[in-house]
Each structure stands twice: as C-alpha cells, then as structure tokens.
C-alpha positions, 0 to 999 in steps of 0.5 A: 500500500505504501509503495503504491502511494509513494509511486503515485506521489512521485509521478504527481510531483516529478516536475517539481520534486525529481528526487525519489521520496523515501519509504520507510517500512515499519513492522512490529514483527521482530522475527521479520525485522531480524530476517530482513536487516540481518539477512537471517533465515526462517522456516515459516513459509508465509514469512519467507514470501513476505521477506522475498517481496520486501527484499525485492522492493529494497533492491528496486529502491522502493523501500529505503529503510526497514524499522522495527516498532515495539508492540507497545509503541505501535499506533496501528495496534490501537485500531485493532486491539482492545485498550491496554498497553497500546490504547494511547499510542495512536492518540499520542501520535495524533496529538504530538504529530511526532513519529520520532518517539515511536521508533527506537533509535540506536 
C-alpha cells in the first residue's frame, strides 16, 4: 500500500520534486525485522514470501529503510486491539504529530 502511494506521489510531483521520496517500512514483527536487516533465515513459509517481496522492493529502491516498532509503541495496534498497553499510542501520535518517539533509535 505504501509503495503504491509513494509511486503515485512521485509521478504527481516529478516536475517539481525529481528526487525519489523515501519509504520507510515499519513492522512490529521482530522475527521479520531480524530476517530482513540481518539477512537471517526462517522456516515459516508465509514469512519467507513476505521477506522475498520486501527484499525485492529494497533492491528496486522502493523501500529505503526497514524499522522495527515495539508492540507497545505501535499506533496501528490501537485500531485493532482492545485498550491496554497500546490504547494511547495512536492518540499520542495524533496529538504530538511526532513519529520520532515511536521508533527506537540506536
């Protein structure tokens, strides 16, 4: 989905902004992140398909960076899970308008 939005935005802005727009792929799956960043392996068939597709997108420079989001910092979980540890994450993202506090650095 993000790749399609990125491609369309680049087409529209091409005459004013010829540089590629960076796309950061974020996941809360630690095993997926480890396989992508450290080029690890997995026995999970569904995960292997995801890994191949994402790595191909990276090779085509459609994805510029891959980041892991801890479960308690994932704003998407606020929409799919019951209130609890992630209940305020999306609200805080909207209020603060900052994604920087969500992504761990280091």
